[in-house]
C-alpha positions in Angstrom: 13.3 -29.4 49.9 13.7 -32.5 47.6 12.9 -31.7 44.0 10.9 -34.5 42.4 10.3 -35.1 38.7 7.7 -37.5 37.2 8.1 -38.8 33.6 5.1 -40.6 32.0 5.2 -42.7 28.8 2.7 -45.4 27.8 5.3 -48.2 26.9 6.8 -51.1 28.7 9.9 -49.0 29.2 12.5 -51.6 28.1 14.4 -49.5 25.4 13.5 -45.9 26.1 16.9 -44.4 25.6 15.7 -40.8 25.3 14.0 -40.9 28.7 17.0 -42.7 30.2 19.4 -40.0 29.0 17.2 -37.1 30.0 16.6 -38.4 33.5 20.2 -39.3 34.1 21.2 -35.8 33.0 18.6 -34.2 35.3 19.8 -36.0 38.4 23.5 -35.6 37.7 23.0 -31.9 37.1 21.1 -31.5 40.4 17.9 -30.3 38.7 16.0 -33.3 40.3 16.8 -35.1 43.5 14.3 -37.9 42.8 12.8 -39.1 39.5 9.8 -41.4 39.0 9.0 -43.0 35.7 5.5 -44.3 35.1 5.0 -46.7 32.2 2.7 -49.7 31.5 3.2 -53.2 32.7 3.1 -56.2 30.4 4.1 -59.9 30.7 7.8 -60.5 30.8 8.8 -57.2 32.5 9.1 -56.3 36.2 6.5 -54.0 37.7 9.1 -52.1 39.7 12.6 -51.3 38.6 15.2 -49.3 40.5 17.5 -47.8 37.9 19.8 -46.2 40.5 19.3 -44.6 43.9 17.6 -41.6 42.4 15.5 -43.1 39.6 12.8 -45.7 39.7 10.3 -47.1 37.2 6.7 -48.2 37.9 5.1 -50.2 35.1 1.4 -49.7 36.0 -0.6 -53.0 35.8 -4.0 -52.4 34.2 -7.0 -54.5 35.2 -9.5 -53.4 32.6 -9.5 -56.0 29.8 -13.0 -55.9 28.2 -13.3 -54.3 24.8 -9.5 -54.4 24.9 -8.9 -53.9 21.2 -11.7 -51.4 20.6 -11.3 -47.6 20.9 -13.7 -47.6 23.8 -11.6 -50.2 25.6 -8.4 -48.2 25.0 -10.0 -45.1 26.4 -11.0 -47.0 29.5 -7.5 -48.4 30.0 -6.0 -45.0 29.6 -8.5 -43.7 32.2 -7.4 -46.5 34.6 -3.7 -45.6 33.9 -4.3 -41.9 34.6 -6.1 -42.6 37.9 -3.4 -45.0 39.2 -0.6 -42.6 38.3 -2.5 -39.7 39.9 -3.3 -41.4 43.2 0.2 -42.9 43.5 2.1 -39.7 43.0 -0.3 -36.8 44.0 1.3 -36.5 47.5 4.9 -36.6 46.2 5.0 -32.8 45.6 6.1 -33.3 41.9 7.9 -30.2 40.8 8.2 -31.1 37.1 5.9 -33.4 35.2 7.1 -34.7 31.8 4.5 -35.9 29.3 6.5 -37.8 26.7 3.6 -38.1 24.2 0.2 -36.7 23.5 -1.6 -39.5 25.2 0.2 -38.7 28.4 -0.6 -35.0 28.2 -4.0 -35.1 29.9 -2.6 -36.7 33.1 0.1 -34.0 33.0 -2.6 -31.3 32.9 -4.3 -32.9 35.9 -1.0 -32.8 37.9 -0.5 -29.1 36.9 -4.0 -28.2 38.0 -4.2 -30.2 41.2 -0.6 -30.2 42.4 0.9 -27.1 40.8 3.6 -29.1 38.9 5.4 -27.5 36.0 4.3 -29.3 32.9 6.8 -30.3 30.2 5.5 -31.7 26.9 8.5 -33.7 25.6 7.1 -35.0 22.3 9.1 -37.8 20.7 7.6 -37.3 17.3 5.1 -35.0 15.5 2.3 -36.4 17.6 -0.8 -35.7 15.4 0.9 -36.7 12.2 2.0 -40.2 12.9 1.1 -43.5 11.3 -2.3 -44.5 12.3 -3.5 -41.0 12.9 -6.2 -40.8 10.3 -9.9 -39.8 10.1 -11.8 -39.2 13.3 -8.9 -40.3 15.5 -6.6 -37.7 13.9 -9.2 -35.0 14.3 -9.7 -35.8 18.0 -5.9 -35.8 18.5 -5.5 -32.4 16.9 -8.3 -30.9 19.0 -6.8 -32.3 22.3 -3.3 -31.2 21.5 -4.5 -27.7 20.4 -6.5 -27.3 23.6 -3.8 -28.6 26.0 -0.6 -27.3 24.5 -1.3 -23.8 25.8 -1.4 -25.1 29.4 2.1 -26.5 29.0 5.1 -24.6 30.5 7.7 -26.0 28.1 7.4 -27.8 24.7 10.4 -29.9 23.7 10.6 -31.7 20.3 13.2 -33.8 18.5 13.9 -31.9 15.2 14.0 -28.4 13.9 11.2 -29.0 11.3 8.9 -30.4 14.0 9.7 -27.3 16.2 8.7 -25.0 13.3 5.5 -27.0 12.7 4.4 -26.6 16.4 5.2 -22.9 16.4 3.3 -22.3 13.1 0.2 -24.5 14.0 -0.3 -23.5 17.6 1.2 -20.0 17.6 3.8 -20.8 20.2 6.5 -18.4 20.9 9.1 -20.9 22.0 9.6 -24.6 21.2 12.9 -26.2 22.3 14.7 -28.8 20.3 16.5 -31.6 22.1 17.8 -34.1 19.6 18.4 -37.8 20.2 22.2 -37.6 20.2 23.9 -40.6 21.8 26.3 -40.3 24.7 30.0 -40.4 23.7 31.4 -43.9 24.2 33.6 -44.3 27.3 36.3 -45.8 25.2 36.9 -46.0 21.5 36.7 -49.3 19.7 36.8 -48.4 16.1 38.6 -51.6 15.1 35.6 -53.7 16.1 34.9 -56.7 14.0 32.0 -58.1 15.9 29.6 -58.4 13.0 32.2 -59.3 10.4 33.4 -62.2 12.6 29.8 -63.3 13.3 28.8 -63.4 9.7 32.2 -64.3 8.1 32.4 -61.0 6.1 35.9 -60.4 4.7 37.7 -57.1 5.1 37.7 -56.4 1.4 33.9 -56.6 1.4 31.6 -53.7 2.3 29.3 -54.0 5.3 26.2 -51.8 5.6 24.0 -51.7 8.7 20.4 -50.9 9.5 19.8 -50.8 13.2 16.5 -50.1 15.0 12.9 -51.1 14.8 12.1 -53.6 12.0 8.7 -52.3 11.0 6.8 -50.9 8.1 7.7 -47.4 6.8 11.4 -47.6 7.6 12.7 -48.9 4.3 13.4 -52.4 5.4 11.5 -54.1 2.5 13.2 -51.7 0.0 16.6 -52.6 1.4 15.9 -56.3 1.3 15.1 -56.1 -2.4 18.1 -53.9 -3.0 20.6 -56.2 -1.4 19.1 -59.3 -2.9 20.0 -57.8 -6.3 23.3 -56.1 -5.6 26.9 -57.4 -5.7 27.3 -60.2 -3.1 30.4 -58.5 -1.7 28.1 -55.7 -0.5 26.5 -57.0 2.8 23.8 -55.6 5.1 23.1 -56.5 8.7 19.6 -55.7 10.1 20.1 -55.3 13.8 17.0 -54.8 15.8 13.5 -56.3 16.5 10.0 -55.9 15.1 7.3 -57.5 12.9 9.6 -57.7 9.8 12.1 -60.0 11.6 10.7 -63.1 10.0 10.8 -61.5 6.5 14.4 -60.6 7.0 15.2 -64.2 8.0 13.5 -65.5 4.8 15.7 -63.2 2.6 18.7 -64.3 4.7 18.2 -67.9 3.7 18.3 -67.0 0.0 20.9 -64.2 -0.1 24.4 -64.7 1.3 24.9 -61.0 1.8 21.7 -60.3 3.9 22.1 -61.0 7.7 19.9 -60.6 10.8 21.1 -59.8 14.3 18.8 -59.4 17.3 18.7 -56.1 19.1 21.5 -55.5 21.6 21.4 -53.6 24.9 21.8 -49.8 24.5 25.4 -49.9 25.9 26.4 -52.3 23.1 24.8 -50.5 20.1 27.8 -48.4 19.2 30.4 -51.2 19.6 28.4 -53.4 17.3 27.7 -50.5 14.8 31.4 -49.6 14.6 32.0 -53.0 13.0 30.1 -51.8 9.8 31.3 -49.5 7.1 28.1 -47.5 6.3 24.9 -46.8 8.3 21.5 -46.6 6.5 18.4 -44.7 7.6 15.9 -45.1 4.8 12.7 -43.7 6.4 9.6 -43.7 4.0 7.4 -40.6 3.6 4.2 -42.2 4.8 3.4 -39.6 7.4 4.6 -36.1 8.2 6.2 -37.2 11.4 8.5 -39.5 9.4 9.3 -36.8 6.9 10.4 -34.5 9.6 12.1 -37.2 11.7 15.7 -37.4 13.0 16.0 -41.0 14.1 18.4 -42.1 16.9 20.2 -44.3 14.4 21.5 -41.4 12.4 23.5 -40.1 15.3 24.5 -43.5 16.5 26.0 -44.1 13.1 27.9 -40.8 13.2 29.1 -41.5 16.8 30.3 -44.9 15.5 32.3 -43.2 12.8 30.1 -44.4 9.9 29.1 -42.4 6.8 25.3 -42.3 6.3 22.9 -43.2 3.6 19.7 -41.3 4.4 16.3 -40.4 2.9 16.4 -37.1 1.1 14.2 -35.5 3.8 14.7 -32.0 5.4 16.4 -32.8 8.7 18.4 -35.9 7.8 19.4 -34.4 4.5 20.6 -31.3 6.2 23.1 -33.2 8.4 24.5 -35.0 5.4 24.7 -31.7 3.3 26.3 -29.6 6.1 28.9 -32.1 7.0 29.5 -34.0 3.7 29.2 -37.1 5.8 27.2 -39.4 3.5 24.7 -39.6 0.7 21.0 -38.7 0.2 18.8 -41.0 -1.8 15.2 -41.1 -3.0 13.1 -43.6 -1.2 12.7 -46.2 -3.8 14.7 -49.3 -4.9 16.4 -47.6 -7.9 18.2 -44.8 -6.1 19.9 -46.7 -3.2 20.6 -49.7 -5.5 22.5 -47.4 -8.0 24.4 -45.8 -5.1 25.3 -49.0 -3.3 26.4 -50.7 -6.5 29.0 -48.0 -7.3 30.3 -47.3 -3.7 33.9 -48.3 -3.2 36.0 -48.5 0.0 37.7 -45.3 -1.2 34.4 -43.4 -1.5 33.5 -44.5 2.0 36.8 -43.6 3.5 36.6 -40.1 2.0 33.2 -39.5 3.7 34.5 -41.2 6.9 37.1 -38.4 7.3 34.3 -35.9 7.5 32.3 -38.0 9.9 35.3 -38.1 12.3 35.5 -34.3 12.1 31.9 -33.6 12.8 30.7 -36.4 15.1 31.5 -34.8 18.4 29.0 -32.1 17.5 26.3 -34.8 17.8 27.0 -36.1 21.3 24.5 -36.1 24.1 26.8 -34.0 26.2 26.0 -31.0 23.9 22.2 -31.6 24.1 22.5 -32.1 27.9 23.6 -28.5 28.4 20.5 -27.3 26.5 18.2 -29.6 28.6 19.7 -28.4 31.9 19.3 -24.8 30.8 15.6 -25.3 30.0 15.0 -26.8 33.5 16.9 -23.9 35.1 14.4 -21.5 33.5 11.5 -23.6 34.8 13.0 -23.6 38.3 13.4 -19.8 38.3 9.8 -19.5 37.0 8.6 -21.4 40.1 
């Protein structure tokens, strides 16, 4: 009998690298013979996408548009989304259902109750402690998660601190951690000069990189102020997309050492990143989910051979401490400015030696083994 797996996540599914890695591993390991991914359609993306012969994406078009920006309207649209997913896939005999966030958990429970699917809650962050989870909205989220999490067969999270939080708050015996490690590059290209060539950065100058979402709470504004004040032979490239893109371009006009590069496709992230000297992940402590986070970029920097500058938070800080692969800073302008001002090529090279020693421990191939083991347990439990 063909084993089918359904993954549900309310995004347009254009850059969901975690789900892409997980689903690829599940089909290649033989855990799933067919994988469906249900997302949300929006202008500019295809409704249907065939990733390969075993994986396909359906971006669900939603018709309800009245009260679109109100909470009531959002509830109605989620209701429409749930119903369309259920009626499309209810006869597919889904063996494993993956809810990739709290808002996808109710439809997961429906599948579990009506089709006997095994339910996996694969939370990408600390779901009830995110930006925007405040007041009544936060209370409702906590009630829903507390009620539904005990119907889940497997809980998967992205960091050790988040796993402990879920265990402590919901009295769960087991919470699995699958971290967002990147796949090892097929070929090494450590002499890449892509960004240096593009922005005319000389070899004796130091290039820092921030890659990822350009939004509030990720240290972008702090870094813009830092690099507008620092030695102009210390450059930074912001590579990504988001609401702060226009602000970065404004700073770029006035500072010769600040540069913007649009986001690149997932396959090109590491080749581009390898052309920098140091990677920066300066997450701000504006919610508990951020404080406990382990962003993809941390591991992409390591895989690219780059030492790290990270916020002095539990999980990111632990990686730097254990491997001596970078520096921890306080999340303000003073701390990173002082560090960046004094960093030399020699300091970076010393840390880079440790990065090259430890980075293979942070490849997806290691997490993949854990993921496959978790699903084997689910298969036996069937």
